[in-house]
Each structure stands twice: as structure tokens, then as C-alpha cells.
Backbone as ProteinMPNN parsed JSONL, in Angstrom:
{"seq_chain_A": "MSDFNILDPAIVSYLGDHSAAPDAVLRDLVERTRAATGGRSRMQVSPDEGALLTLLTRLVGARRAIEVGTFTGYSSICIARGLGDGGRLLCLDVSEDYTAIARDAWLDAGLEDRIELRLGPAIDTLAALAAGDEFGGSDIDLAFVDADKESYAAYYEALLPRVRSGGVILVDNTLWSGRVAAPPSDDDDASTVSLRAFNDAVATDDRVDSFILPVRDGLTLIRIST", "coords_chain_A": {"N_chain_A": [[135.156, 135.803, 152.534], [133.967, 132.426, 152.295], [134.707, 129.37, 150.61], [132.305, 128.175, 150.03], [129.058, 127.753, 148.743], [125.721, 128.291, 149.581], [123.566, 128.033, 147.951], [122.122, 126.497, 145.124], [124.271, 125.85, 142.391], [123.367, 126.604, 139.852], [121.392, 128.538, 140.454], [123.058, 130.461, 141.623], [124.615, 131.187, 139.437], [122.634, 132.103, 137.86], [121.732, 134.414, 139.294], [124.105, 135.952, 139.24], [124.102, 136.513, 136.539], [122.094, 138.38, 136.425], [122.743, 140.494, 137.905], [124.392, 143.633, 138.476], [127.128, 143.766, 136.39], [130.725, 143.267, 136.872], [132.913, 146.001, 136.183], [135.784, 146.855, 134.124], [137.836, 147.559, 135.9], [137.142, 146.209, 138.257], [137.269, 143.546, 137.331], [139.952, 143.308, 136.613], [141.138, 143.591, 139.094], [140.26, 141.267, 140.426], [141.81, 139.421, 138.966], [144.299, 140.256, 139.623], [144.355, 139.866, 142.335], [144.047, 137.084, 142.563], [146.369, 136.202, 141.364], [148.33, 137.356, 143.117], [147.663, 136.352, 145.644], [146.851, 133.735, 145.589], [145.216, 130.885, 146.926], [144.104, 132.397, 148.921], [142.569, 134.256, 147.657], [139.877, 133.673, 147.758], [138.874, 135.064, 149.936], [137.927, 137.372, 148.792], [135.074, 139.387, 148.164], [132.359, 138.262, 146.215], [131.296, 139.013, 142.761], [128.513, 139.329, 142.618], [127.723, 139.759, 145.234], [129.182, 142.119, 145.691], [127.894, 143.944, 143.99], [125.478, 144.022, 145.313], [126.347, 145.283, 147.74], [126.917, 147.897, 146.6], [124.369, 148.612, 145.872], [122.954, 148.462, 148.365], [124.305, 150.448, 149.77], [123.593, 152.728, 148.344], [120.785, 152.652, 148.783], [120.595, 153.36, 151.469], [121.35, 155.774, 151.431], [123.921, 156.579, 151.921], [126.638, 158.564, 153.098], [128.78, 158.654, 154.903], [130.939, 155.996, 155.664], [132.248, 152.961, 157.056], [134.728, 150.468, 156.782], [135.483, 147.293, 157.939], [138.123, 145.32, 157.408], [139.619, 145.003, 154.689], [141.11, 143.72, 152.713], [142.014, 143.16, 149.407], [140.608, 145.251, 148.201], [138.067, 145.001, 146.845], [135.383, 145.033, 147.813], [135.476, 147.584, 149.07], [135.63, 149.307, 146.859], [133.167, 148.847, 145.732], [131.38, 149.755, 147.781], [132.27, 152.433, 147.994], [131.537, 153.469, 145.543], [128.792, 153.565, 145.772], [128.346, 155.624, 147.51], [126.968, 158.938, 148.397], [127.156, 162.285, 147.13], [130.203, 163.792, 147.881], [130.784, 161.839, 149.658], [132.514, 159.616, 152.06], [134.753, 156.985, 152.722], [136.013, 155.042, 155.294], [138.578, 152.747, 155.632], [139.673, 149.841, 157.361], [142.391, 147.89, 158.261], [144.887, 145.285, 158.624], [146.878, 144.497, 156.949], [149.562, 145.543, 155.18], [150.597, 144.57, 152.679], [148.317, 143.348, 151.338], [146.581, 145.555, 151.219], [147.962, 147.248, 149.743], [147.607, 146.484, 147.049], [144.899, 147.114, 146.984], [145.09, 149.967, 147.27], [146.177, 150.646, 144.705], [144.095, 149.775, 143.027], [142.059, 151.507, 143.887], [142.965, 153.832, 142.807], [142.887, 153.258, 140.047], [140.169, 153.115, 139.889], [139.35, 155.773, 140.251], [138.799, 156.555, 142.749], [140.307, 157.484, 144.902], [140.048, 159.796, 146.375], [137.886, 159.443, 147.844], [138.309, 157.461, 149.614], [139.891, 156.421, 152.686], [142.555, 154.905, 154.182], [143.365, 153.165, 157.167], [145.972, 151.674, 158.871], [146.34, 148.846, 161.061], [145.224, 147.084, 164.092], [141.761, 146.798, 163.941], [140.038, 147.148, 165.956], [141.314, 148.712, 167.809], [141.712, 150.918, 166.333], [139.089, 151.86, 165.92], [138.355, 152.267, 168.607], [140.014, 154.486, 169.134], [138.922, 156.539, 167.667], [138.167, 159.892, 167.691], [135.985, 162.567, 168.739], [136.345, 164.813, 167.128], [137.348, 163.708, 164.799], [136.877, 162.869, 161.346], [135.396, 160.537, 161.097], [134.611, 160.143, 163.628], [132.256, 160.73, 165.072], [128.714, 160.097, 165.736], [127.445, 159.522, 163.566], [127.776, 157.767, 161.291], [126.747, 156.2, 158.396], [126.799, 153.7, 157.269], [128.325, 150.521, 157.803], [130.558, 147.984, 157.079], [131.533, 144.714, 157.705], [134.108, 142.427, 157.483], [136.115, 140.533, 158.475], [138.44, 139.077, 160.902], [136.725, 136.335, 162.397], [136.406, 135.776, 165.078], [136.431, 138.184, 166.285], [134.104, 139.408, 165.77], [131.864, 140.083, 167.383], [133.016, 142.082, 169.082], [133.809, 144.074, 167.152], [131.148, 144.648, 166.349], [129.948, 145.847, 168.704], [131.639, 148.013, 168.969], [131.021, 149.517, 166.778], [128.364, 149.969, 166.888], [127.631, 152.389, 168.545], [128.565, 154.417, 166.881], [127.155, 154.297, 164.486], [124.454, 155.918, 162.892], [121.019, 156.228, 163.945], [118.718, 154.302, 162.094], [120.779, 153.774, 160.348], [122.992, 151.214, 158.853], [124.59, 148.17, 159.565], [126.562, 145.839, 157.93], [127.338, 142.457, 157.765], [129.663, 140.038, 156.872], [129.873, 136.567, 155.811], [128.277, 135.1, 157.644], [126.929, 132.817, 157.766], [128.866, 130.828, 157.257], [129.728, 128.645, 155.527], [127.672, 127.016, 156.168], [128.008, 125.815, 158.51], [127.343, 127.032, 160.873], [124.742, 126.283, 161.331], [124.843, 123.706, 161.923], [124.712, 121.106, 164.398], [126.284, 121.906, 167.569], [129.622, 120.996, 168.172], [132.442, 119.234, 169.656], [134.575, 119.388, 167.995], [134.291, 121.816, 166.562], [135.665, 124.829, 165.127], [137.228, 127.869, 166.245], [136.29, 130.014, 164.876], [133.726, 129.208, 163.98], [132.346, 128.739, 166.366], [132.441, 131.377, 167.468], [130.938, 132.792, 165.457], [128.372, 131.535, 165.582], [127.739, 132.4, 168.247], [127.726, 135.147, 167.792], [125.661, 135.486, 165.944], [123.455, 134.56, 167.303], [123.385, 136.662, 169.37], [122.921, 138.972, 168.008], [120.429, 138.434, 166.814], [118.777, 138.575, 169.024], [118.942, 141.094, 169.93], [117.628, 143.982, 171.119], [118.184, 146.469, 170.257], [118.425, 146.701, 167.58], [117.287, 145.793, 164.156], [117.376, 142.931, 162.362], [118.485, 140.695, 159.7], [119.582, 137.617, 158.188], [120.891, 137.388, 155.139], [120.703, 134.855, 152.601], [123.085, 134.968, 150.887], [125.755, 134.115, 149.04], [128.16, 133.257, 151.316], [126.544, 134.01, 153.39], [125.147, 137.04, 154.501], [124.565, 139.321, 156.925], [122.164, 141.768, 157.551], [121.939, 144.592, 159.365], [119.928, 146.768, 161.031], [120.134, 149.839, 162.617], [118.079, 150.602, 165.308], [117.808, 152.237, 167.617]], "CA_chain_A": [[134.154, 134.84, 152.257], [134.482, 131.082, 152.19], [134.552, 128.791, 149.278], [131.043, 127.392, 150.141], [127.901, 128.353, 148.324], [124.565, 127.598, 150.098], [122.551, 127.989, 146.895], [122.439, 125.708, 143.924], [125.152, 126.53, 141.436], [122.571, 127.111, 138.705], [120.765, 129.801, 140.963], [124.172, 131.402, 141.796], [124.949, 131.578, 138.048], [121.45, 133.098, 137.376], [121.862, 135.741, 140.145], [125.217, 136.634, 138.702], [123.73, 137.111, 135.173], [121.084, 139.376, 136.621], [123.14, 141.429, 138.804], [125.295, 144.477, 137.824], [128.337, 143.039, 135.932], [131.776, 144.055, 137.297], [133.67, 146.649, 135.188], [137.185, 146.441, 133.849], [138.631, 147.798, 137.167], [136.96, 145.092, 139.201], [137.709, 142.292, 136.748], [141.393, 143.386, 136.775], [141.356, 143.477, 140.545], [140.105, 139.856, 140.704], [142.863, 138.698, 138.346], [145.459, 140.68, 140.358], [144.241, 139.289, 143.649], [144.252, 135.696, 142.381], [147.764, 136.026, 141.16], [149.07, 137.758, 144.263], [147.263, 135.695, 146.979], [146.498, 132.305, 145.526], [143.986, 130.444, 147.533], [143.358, 133.471, 149.691], [141.6, 135.088, 146.806], [138.458, 133.438, 148.186], [138.427, 136.022, 150.819], [137.369, 138.569, 148.151], [133.659, 139.306, 147.984], [131.951, 137.833, 144.823], [130.775, 140.117, 141.981], [127.073, 139.539, 142.849], [127.759, 140.527, 146.591], [129.751, 143.552, 145.385], [126.68, 144.708, 143.402], [124.451, 144.188, 146.414], [126.775, 146.286, 148.588], [126.693, 149.197, 146.046], [122.991, 148.894, 146.103], [122.558, 148.764, 149.812], [124.898, 151.827, 150.179], [122.689, 153.82, 147.755], [119.419, 152.559, 149.435], [120.749, 153.927, 152.789], [121.72, 157.209, 151.154], [125.13, 156.664, 152.811], [127.74, 159.458, 152.757], [130.013, 158.256, 155.688], [130.908, 154.598, 155.741], [133.427, 152.339, 157.593], [134.838, 149.027, 156.388], [136.443, 146.505, 158.833], [138.522, 144.214, 156.813], [139.593, 145.542, 153.298], [141.843, 142.743, 151.798], [142.646, 143.912, 148.151], [139.82, 146.408, 147.869], [136.884, 144.905, 145.958], [134.22, 145.575, 148.573], [135.578, 149.047, 149.219], [135.351, 150.006, 145.616], [131.696, 148.779, 145.685], [130.824, 150.662, 148.72], [132.62, 153.839, 147.61], [130.754, 153.893, 144.328], [127.336, 153.836, 146.191], [128.208, 156.849, 148.47], [126.448, 160.111, 147.873], [128.072, 163.393, 146.776], [131.042, 164.089, 149.083], [130.85, 160.72, 150.524], [133.881, 159.171, 152.365], [134.798, 155.606, 153.312], [137.277, 154.673, 156.07], [138.942, 151.355, 155.557], [140.526, 149.439, 158.486], [142.911, 146.656, 157.919], [146.253, 145.154, 159.236], [147.859, 143.996, 156.11], [150.104, 146.476, 154.263], [150.699, 144.069, 151.457], [147.064, 143.314, 150.606], [146.023, 146.859, 150.912], [148.731, 147.944, 148.558], [146.782, 146.149, 145.854], [143.707, 147.862, 147.17], [145.33, 151.353, 146.946], [146.232, 150.736, 143.205], [142.839, 149.668, 142.476], [141.227, 152.684, 144.145], [143.467, 154.77, 141.887], [142.324, 152.869, 138.809], [138.692, 153.429, 139.882], [139.232, 157.064, 140.502], [138.155, 156.902, 144.202], [141.213, 157.706, 145.932], [139.682, 160.992, 147.151], [136.732, 159.007, 148.664], [138.626, 156.256, 150.602], [140.987, 156.54, 153.58], [142.981, 153.607, 154.832], [144.231, 153.257, 158.416], [146.375, 150.285, 159.096], [146.479, 148.563, 162.455], [143.99, 146.275, 164.617], [140.574, 147.543, 163.701], [139.276, 147.415, 167.282], [142.043, 149.748, 168.384], [141.431, 152.289, 165.501], [137.766, 152.315, 166.261], [138.359, 152.916, 169.933], [140.697, 155.774, 169.142], [138.377, 157.595, 166.907], [137.79, 161.012, 168.657], [134.802, 163.367, 168.302], [136.738, 165.693, 166.117], [137.734, 162.906, 163.574], [135.851, 162.767, 160.34], [134.601, 159.346, 161.283], [134.608, 159.907, 165.007], [131.014, 160.935, 165.725], [127.804, 158.985, 165.834], [126.665, 159.688, 162.265], [128.045, 156.835, 160.252], [125.457, 155.683, 157.683], [126.82, 152.315, 156.911], [129.497, 149.778, 158.139], [130.75, 146.626, 156.519], [132.524, 143.954, 158.593], [134.539, 141.181, 156.81], [137.461, 140.437, 159.019], [138.503, 137.863, 161.692], [135.354, 136.115, 162.797], [136.453, 135.723, 166.432], [136.304, 139.447, 166.759], [132.897, 140.006, 165.125], [131.133, 140.623, 168.5], [133.697, 143.275, 169.421], [133.534, 144.998, 166.048], [129.716, 145.124, 166.319], [129.81, 146.642, 169.818], [132.345, 149.213, 168.824], [130.448, 150.181, 165.667], [126.959, 150.374, 167.199], [127.459, 153.784, 168.913], [129.023, 155.234, 165.763], [126.289, 154.266, 163.361], [123.3, 156.574, 163.244], [119.653, 155.534, 163.986], [118.53, 154.128, 160.763], [121.951, 153.254, 159.532], [123.073, 149.748, 158.77], [125.875, 147.375, 159.717], [126.559, 144.587, 157.107], [128.435, 141.572, 158.335], [129.826, 138.952, 155.897], [130.302, 135.138, 156.309], [127.667, 134.727, 158.813], [126.419, 131.317, 157.613], [130.063, 130.196, 157.483], [129.587, 127.38, 154.932], [126.604, 126.166, 156.738], [128.482, 125.172, 159.822], [126.681, 127.652, 162.089], [123.424, 125.603, 161.458], [124.969, 122.314, 162.35], [124.668, 120.899, 165.929], [127.592, 122.191, 168.153], [130.464, 119.802, 168.311], [133.816, 119.636, 170.305], [135.429, 119.618, 166.803], [134.134, 123.101, 166.008], [136.764, 125.708, 165.253], [136.902, 129.008, 167.051], [135.405, 130.932, 164.114], [132.335, 128.659, 164.037], [131.791, 129.009, 167.71], [132.186, 132.686, 167.542], [129.908, 133.164, 164.607], [127.15, 131.096, 166.267], [127.377, 133.335, 169.328], [127.384, 136.432, 167.226], [124.426, 135.433, 165.303], [122.475, 134.477, 168.329], [123.373, 137.786, 170.056], [122.299, 139.973, 167.009], [118.979, 138.076, 166.663], [118.015, 138.872, 170.172], [119.446, 142.451, 170.38], [116.541, 144.933, 170.862], [118.735, 147.774, 169.772], [118.61, 146.617, 166.147], [116.54, 144.904, 163.426], [118.403, 142.151, 161.554], [118.159, 139.455, 158.907], [120.722, 137.068, 157.571], [120.514, 137.029, 153.674], [121.475, 133.676, 152.198], [123.966, 135.438, 149.808], [127.189, 133.408, 149.133], [128.427, 132.739, 152.562], [125.746, 134.765, 154.468], [125.355, 138.484, 154.78], [123.677, 139.883, 157.887], [121.845, 143.14, 157.49], [121.528, 144.979, 160.769], [119.498, 148.254, 161.011], [120.1, 150.354, 164.104], [116.774, 151.163, 165.622], [117.766, 153.022, 168.752]], "C_chain_A": [[134.8, 133.564, 152.347], [134.248, 130.655, 150.854], [133.234, 127.982, 149.12], [129.919, 128.298, 149.657], [126.714, 127.682, 148.834], [123.482, 127.547, 149.098], [123.129, 127.062, 145.856], [123.26, 126.486, 142.963], [124.486, 127.183, 140.318], [121.798, 128.524, 139.153], [121.811, 130.91, 141.081], [124.529, 132.003, 140.365], [123.817, 132.592, 137.514], [121.473, 134.469, 138.026], [122.997, 136.542, 139.58], [124.809, 137.264, 137.35], [122.707, 138.169, 135.258], [121.465, 140.286, 137.636], [124.166, 142.483, 137.979], [126.66, 143.854, 137.54], [129.569, 143.962, 136.446], [132.433, 144.709, 136.055], [134.99, 146.254, 135.023], [138.024, 146.542, 135.059], [138.462, 146.656, 138.075], [137.447, 143.77, 138.532], [139.288, 142.129, 136.831], [141.751, 143.086, 138.175], [141.235, 141.951, 140.934], [141.188, 139.082, 140.229], [144.191, 138.999, 139.228], [145.479, 140.008, 141.78], [144.605, 137.762, 143.506], [145.743, 135.466, 142.165], [148.642, 136.34, 142.303], [148.889, 136.875, 145.553], [146.923, 134.263, 146.853], [145.158, 131.959, 146.034], [143.22, 131.474, 148.406], [142.486, 134.371, 149.012], [140.166, 134.858, 147.107], [137.896, 134.276, 149.133], [137.782, 137.264, 150.244], [135.873, 138.363, 148.0], [133.381, 138.985, 146.486], [131.369, 139.018, 144.041], [129.241, 140.344, 142.345], [126.96, 140.27, 144.254], [128.193, 141.949, 146.449], [128.711, 144.402, 144.893], [125.713, 145.017, 144.458], [125.046, 145.162, 147.341], [126.652, 147.715, 148.006], [125.228, 149.587, 146.193], [122.46, 149.31, 147.502], [123.149, 150.206, 150.229], [124.022, 152.941, 149.51], [121.325, 153.873, 148.391], [119.477, 153.362, 150.875], [120.996, 155.395, 152.636], [122.975, 157.504, 151.985], [126.128, 157.823, 152.168], [128.928, 159.191, 153.664], [129.839, 156.743, 155.963], [132.232, 154.122, 156.394], [133.454, 150.905, 157.193], [135.895, 148.441, 157.291], [136.855, 145.314, 158.048], [138.494, 144.569, 155.314], [140.162, 144.581, 152.22], [142.359, 143.548, 150.632], [141.643, 144.871, 147.594], [138.538, 146.307, 147.13], [135.716, 145.482, 146.653], [134.302, 146.953, 148.729], [135.246, 149.729, 147.998], [133.768, 150.049, 145.421], [130.973, 149.675, 146.519], [130.982, 152.124, 148.35], [131.79, 154.315, 146.547], [129.284, 154.03, 144.625], [127.217, 154.957, 147.088], [127.682, 158.074, 147.644], [127.509, 161.051, 147.584], [128.839, 163.615, 147.96], [131.209, 163.004, 150.001], [132.319, 160.227, 150.821], [133.754, 157.819, 153.028], [136.103, 155.488, 154.016], [137.415, 153.118, 156.081], [140.012, 150.957, 156.643], [141.1, 148.067, 158.154], [144.328, 146.532, 158.614], [147.285, 144.773, 158.282], [148.355, 145.032, 155.125], [150.176, 145.868, 152.788], [149.332, 143.915, 150.609], [146.513, 144.635, 150.272], [146.764, 147.652, 149.975], [148.034, 147.723, 147.318], [145.505, 146.964, 145.879], [143.95, 149.462, 146.749], [145.428, 151.554, 145.353], [144.954, 150.644, 142.593], [141.864, 150.888, 142.676], [141.749, 153.841, 143.126], [142.903, 154.521, 140.475], [140.808, 153.224, 138.864], [138.408, 154.889, 140.062], [138.485, 157.423, 141.733], [139.091, 157.19, 145.282], [140.995, 158.904, 146.871], [138.477, 160.538, 148.071], [137.071, 157.995, 149.799], [139.892, 156.683, 151.403], [141.276, 155.211, 154.2], [143.767, 153.855, 156.083], [144.586, 151.823, 158.831], [146.632, 150.17, 160.716], [145.219, 147.682, 162.884], [142.824, 147.311, 164.576], [139.906, 147.988, 165.033], [140.015, 148.625, 167.897], [141.766, 151.058, 167.605], [140.058, 152.775, 165.833], [137.627, 152.913, 167.587], [139.024, 154.217, 169.977], [140.054, 156.785, 168.34], [137.827, 158.677, 167.872], [136.648, 161.841, 167.955], [135.191, 164.367, 167.089], [137.213, 165.034, 164.741], [136.552, 162.918, 162.626], [134.933, 161.691, 160.513], [134.327, 159.092, 162.811], [133.236, 160.167, 165.802], [130.108, 159.661, 165.706], [126.885, 159.064, 164.575], [127.164, 158.878, 161.096], [126.779, 156.258, 159.753], [125.58, 154.141, 157.522], [128.26, 151.74, 157.254], [129.425, 148.42, 157.515], [131.859, 145.966, 157.256], [132.733, 142.642, 157.793], [135.924, 140.975, 157.255], [137.444, 139.075, 159.853], [137.235, 137.581, 162.438], [135.366, 136.071, 164.414], [136.138, 137.122, 167.089], [134.973, 140.131, 166.337], [132.074, 140.71, 166.302], [131.69, 141.98, 169.002], [133.627, 144.418, 168.445], [132.076, 145.53, 166.201], [129.548, 146.073, 167.489], [130.489, 148.01, 169.682], [131.705, 150.037, 167.698], [128.914, 150.699, 165.999], [126.75, 151.894, 167.618], [127.855, 154.813, 167.854], [128.039, 155.298, 164.545], [124.966, 155.007, 163.767], [122.071, 155.706, 163.305], [119.172, 155.405, 162.543], [119.548, 153.666, 159.871], [121.997, 151.9, 159.658], [124.487, 149.321, 159.067], [125.705, 146.062, 158.881], [127.642, 143.789, 157.567], [128.502, 140.347, 157.529], [130.186, 137.664, 156.613], [129.479, 134.64, 157.445], [126.996, 133.384, 158.755], [127.597, 130.377, 157.623], [130.094, 128.722, 156.836], [128.541, 126.369, 155.501], [126.886, 125.696, 158.129], [127.784, 125.705, 161.023], [125.334, 126.899, 162.341], [123.559, 124.238, 161.927], [124.974, 122.124, 163.865], [126.123, 121.192, 166.464], [128.35, 120.924, 168.359], [131.744, 120.252, 169.092], [134.771, 119.85, 169.214], [135.292, 120.984, 166.167], [135.241, 124.107, 166.188], [136.284, 126.884, 165.954], [135.988, 130.011, 166.247], [133.98, 130.522, 164.054], [131.638, 128.877, 165.34], [131.461, 130.489, 167.832], [131.067, 133.219, 166.752], [128.499, 132.808, 165.169], [126.715, 132.078, 167.403], [127.04, 134.686, 168.901], [126.007, 136.522, 166.693], [123.199, 135.332, 166.224], [122.304, 135.802, 169.084], [122.545, 138.918, 169.221], [120.81, 139.675, 166.916], [118.206, 138.404, 167.838], [118.312, 140.235, 170.714], [118.283, 143.459, 170.014], [116.937, 146.22, 170.31], [118.591, 147.802, 168.197], [117.469, 145.769, 165.532], [117.491, 144.13, 162.573], [117.651, 141.062, 160.783], [119.372, 138.938, 158.172], [120.164, 136.632, 156.082], [121.325, 135.853, 153.353], [122.231, 133.982, 150.903], [125.349, 134.823, 150.0], [127.29, 132.716, 150.475], [127.702, 133.351, 153.816], [126.17, 136.199, 154.723], [124.295, 138.959, 155.668], [123.436, 141.268, 157.685], [121.27, 143.544, 158.801], [121.215, 146.584, 160.708], [119.422, 148.732, 162.429], [118.804, 151.16, 164.276], [116.68, 152.022, 166.821], [118.494, 154.337, 168.535]], "O_chain_A": [[136.023, 133.491, 152.464], [133.693, 131.371, 150.02], [133.09, 127.203, 148.178], [129.813, 129.45, 150.078], [126.609, 126.485, 148.567], [122.441, 126.985, 149.441], [124.334, 126.86, 145.707], [122.993, 127.664, 142.727], [124.948, 128.218, 139.839], [121.623, 129.452, 138.363], [121.579, 132.069, 140.735], [124.705, 133.213, 140.215], [124.037, 133.634, 136.896], [121.265, 135.506, 137.396], [122.855, 137.758, 139.449], [125.143, 138.415, 137.072], [122.44, 138.833, 134.256], [120.582, 140.876, 138.258], [124.676, 142.123, 136.918], [127.302, 143.431, 138.501], [129.478, 145.189, 136.456], [132.514, 144.079, 135.0], [135.415, 145.336, 135.725], [138.882, 145.683, 135.267], [139.432, 146.139, 138.629], [138.021, 142.944, 139.242], [139.831, 141.05, 137.067], [142.685, 142.313, 138.387], [142.056, 141.449, 141.702], [141.581, 138.13, 140.903], [145.01, 138.119, 139.493], [146.538, 139.651, 142.296], [145.406, 137.253, 144.29], [146.304, 134.561, 142.783], [149.649, 135.656, 142.486], [149.791, 136.7, 146.372], [146.717, 133.589, 147.862], [144.134, 132.555, 145.7], [142.004, 131.45, 148.596], [141.748, 135.157, 149.607], [139.308, 135.681, 146.788], [136.677, 134.348, 149.282], [137.199, 138.088, 150.949], [135.443, 137.242, 147.728], [134.132, 139.421, 145.613], [130.968, 139.987, 144.685], [128.788, 141.489, 142.356], [126.216, 141.238, 144.409], [127.613, 142.863, 147.035], [128.611, 145.547, 145.334], [125.171, 146.121, 144.529], [124.239, 145.966, 147.809], [126.337, 148.651, 148.741], [124.89, 150.708, 146.575], [121.716, 150.264, 147.73], [122.512, 150.987, 150.935], [123.777, 153.981, 150.122], [120.743, 154.947, 148.545], [118.478, 153.923, 151.324], [120.869, 156.169, 153.585], [123.072, 158.533, 152.654], [126.339, 157.943, 150.962], [130.048, 159.478, 153.241], [128.791, 156.279, 156.412], [133.24, 154.822, 156.29], [132.45, 150.194, 157.227], [137.006, 148.954, 157.421], [136.093, 144.351, 157.969], [137.432, 144.451, 154.701], [139.784, 144.607, 151.049], [143.077, 144.528, 150.833], [141.868, 145.303, 146.464], [137.931, 147.323, 146.793], [135.081, 146.384, 146.106], [133.276, 147.608, 148.55], [134.567, 150.752, 148.083], [133.172, 151.054, 145.035], [130.029, 150.328, 146.074], [130.046, 152.923, 148.375], [131.339, 155.46, 146.578], [128.559, 154.575, 143.792], [126.095, 155.3, 147.462], [127.909, 158.211, 146.442], [128.684, 160.722, 147.752], [128.256, 163.644, 149.044], [131.75, 163.206, 151.088], [133.218, 160.383, 149.996], [132.815, 157.538, 153.771], [137.164, 155.777, 153.463], [136.524, 152.362, 156.469], [141.046, 151.603, 156.81], [140.345, 147.163, 157.797], [144.874, 147.518, 159.109], [148.46, 144.699, 158.642], [147.574, 145.394, 154.244], [149.864, 146.552, 151.813], [149.236, 144.276, 149.436], [146.021, 144.848, 149.164], [146.266, 148.645, 149.444], [147.848, 148.663, 146.545], [145.085, 147.462, 144.834], [143.163, 150.089, 146.041], [144.848, 152.483, 144.79], [144.687, 151.397, 141.657], [141.034, 151.227, 141.833], [140.961, 154.683, 142.697], [142.492, 155.46, 139.794], [140.271, 153.622, 137.831], [137.23, 155.244, 140.024], [137.701, 158.369, 141.808], [138.737, 157.154, 146.46], [141.602, 159.038, 147.933], [138.134, 161.269, 149.0], [136.306, 157.73, 150.726], [140.832, 157.239, 150.835], [140.392, 154.495, 154.672], [144.714, 154.643, 156.093], [143.754, 150.952, 159.086], [147.007, 151.08, 161.456], [144.272, 147.565, 162.107], [142.895, 148.438, 165.066], [139.314, 149.061, 165.146], [139.355, 149.495, 168.466], [141.614, 152.133, 168.184], [139.854, 153.975, 166.015], [136.921, 153.904, 167.773], [138.648, 155.047, 170.805], [140.58, 157.896, 168.289], [137.076, 158.343, 168.789], [136.442, 161.767, 166.744], [134.381, 164.648, 166.206], [137.428, 165.709, 163.734], [135.394, 162.969, 163.039], [133.766, 161.816, 160.142], [133.888, 158.015, 163.213], [133.115, 159.864, 166.989], [130.52, 158.502, 165.672], [125.71, 158.699, 164.605], [126.97, 159.306, 159.958], [125.875, 155.882, 160.499], [124.597, 153.407, 157.627], [129.264, 152.411, 157.014], [128.367, 147.795, 157.437], [132.95, 146.508, 157.431], [131.808, 141.893, 157.476], [136.857, 141.217, 156.489], [136.667, 138.15, 159.614], [136.689, 138.487, 163.067], [134.315, 136.337, 164.997], [135.671, 137.221, 168.224], [134.796, 141.329, 166.557], [131.659, 141.857, 166.134], [130.928, 142.898, 169.304], [133.418, 145.572, 168.822], [131.848, 146.739, 166.18], [128.983, 147.139, 167.242], [130.003, 149.019, 170.194], [131.882, 151.255, 167.718], [128.392, 151.667, 165.446], [125.844, 152.565, 167.125], [127.484, 155.982, 167.965], [128.096, 156.209, 163.72], [124.428, 154.757, 164.845], [122.061, 154.588, 162.789], [119.235, 156.4, 161.82], [119.278, 153.211, 158.759], [121.228, 151.312, 160.419], [125.447, 150.057, 158.833], [124.785, 145.285, 159.135], [128.757, 144.273, 157.767], [127.51, 139.621, 157.461], [130.681, 137.62, 157.739], [129.962, 133.786, 158.189], [126.526, 132.915, 159.791], [127.412, 129.208, 157.961], [130.431, 127.744, 157.503], [128.574, 125.152, 155.322], [125.99, 125.215, 158.822], [127.62, 125.029, 162.039], [124.851, 126.895, 163.473], [122.573, 123.605, 162.304], [125.272, 123.106, 164.545], [127.087, 120.748, 165.84], [127.773, 119.887, 168.687], [132.07, 121.436, 169.173], [135.79, 120.491, 169.472], [136.096, 121.318, 165.297], [135.74, 124.251, 167.304], [135.098, 126.984, 166.267], [135.118, 130.7, 166.782], [133.088, 131.371, 164.071], [130.444, 129.173, 165.378], [130.357, 130.849, 168.24], [130.285, 134.022, 167.26], [127.594, 133.64, 165.219], [125.563, 132.501, 167.505], [126.198, 135.352, 169.504], [125.271, 137.479, 166.936], [122.129, 135.892, 165.987], [121.166, 136.105, 169.444], [121.669, 139.621, 169.726], [120.003, 140.604, 166.939], [116.987, 138.521, 167.71], [117.97, 140.525, 171.861], [118.005, 143.737, 168.848], [116.084, 147.015, 169.918], [118.643, 148.879, 167.604], [116.752, 145.094, 166.271], [118.427, 144.751, 162.071], [116.542, 140.611, 161.068], [120.122, 139.72, 157.59], [119.282, 135.802, 155.861], [122.491, 135.773, 153.738], [122.018, 133.293, 149.905], [125.999, 135.017, 151.027], [126.605, 131.728, 150.741], [128.107, 133.252, 154.975], [127.302, 136.522, 155.084], [123.147, 139.018, 155.228], [124.409, 142.02, 157.633], [120.297, 142.981, 159.301], [122.036, 147.453, 160.413], [118.771, 148.151, 163.298], [118.488, 152.136, 163.596], [115.596, 152.537, 167.096], [118.558, 155.164, 169.444]]}, "name": "protein", "num_of_chains": 1, "seq": "MSDFNILDPAIVSYLGDHSAAPDAVLRDLVERTRAATGGRSRMQVSPDEGALLTLLTRLVGARRAIEVGTFTGYSSICIARGLGDGGRLLCLDVSEDYTAIARDAWLDAGLEDRIELRLGPAIDTLAALAAGDEFGGSDIDLAFVDADKESYAAYYEALLPRVRSGGVILVDNTLWSGRVAAPPSDDDDASTVSLRAFNDAVATDDRVDSFILPVRDGLTLIRIST"}
């Protein structure tokens, strides 16, 4: 996530007060992340977005899910808690240090049997998933993407054939502090340029239905319709 909120702070506070509150495991994870990562702790999803991830996972009836970009584990806990009986979540990340914190949090949450972590570039891991792999078919119910913005289009195309019809892909930070809505400029950074192109492509993709929710830094809901 970014440090920008597109909503009035009073509205954000109200939403937080009327969302499922984080439990002791998540509150401790927030503090551990802040202590271990400093300013990078802003990359962690917010408690209200975490509650939304759990709700969306339950609404889809998800049992198989993939997360691209795990950081210290907040979002993965929220998704794993929303999975149905026997559900499993595959987490993809490149950082052994950050995901070490996530592993401890999964143990604290009693979710270690629901979550599998594979380290390495996510696009390579997705490409290597074989049909015999637990996550290698085309029956993934839900995917959550919160990683390097320049690769969003590649992650999207890699996930599309793996998510079942009626399944969803959730993509974080798609409003990017409001910069995607500003007129293009030569001073735009690569992430802003990539996110604009990604948003444009998804909005016109007839394989899916989509909507950008103005939650925190923007969360795009993508339903596979083909």
C-alpha cells in the first residue's frame, strides 16, 4: 500500500470502527512489522482492507488461493482465515527476511497448515506450476496481487488461466495515491505509468468484469467471466 488515503480521514476512521477489528495476532504483527521494517511498514495492508479480504474470500467460497507479494504476512492471514474447510493458500515472495516474520505470524495464528510459501520471482513460480501441482490447475478461486507495480500486467496474464470462471483476482494499490488519475507527465515514475496501463487494460478486457474500489490506495476487483 502507499501512505495516501483517498478518503477523508474521518470517513477512514469510521470505516475502521465499523469493520472487523484485528485480533491480538494481527495487532502484534503490525507492531513487529513496524519495528523490523520502519517506513516500509506502509506496505502492509490496513486493518480495514484486511477485513475486506477475509470477507471477499468467504463470499467467493474460496478453497484454493494464491497471493503474489506477501511481505510480513498480514494479508495472507486475512485470506487464509476466509478459506473454506481444507482450504490452502500459496504465497509468492522474494524476501526471506520479510517472510520470516510472516512464518512466525502464521504459527501464532494457527494457519501454518493452510499456507505454503515459495520464494523466488513470482512470475517464474507461476510459470513453473505444473498440472500435478496443488496450485497448478485452472481451479484457483481467488488471487491477491500486491507486489512490484511494473509487473502487474504480467502477474495478471499469468493468473488469468489459473483462476476458475467466477473466481476473482484482487489487485492492490491501483489508485496509487491518486497519481493514476492525474494527467500523464514526463515526470511520472515507472510504477505510475505501469498502473495506468494496467488499469486501462483491465477496464477494457472482455474476459473479465472489474471495478476499482476506493479503499485505501485502491483495490481492483476482477471477476473471471470466461
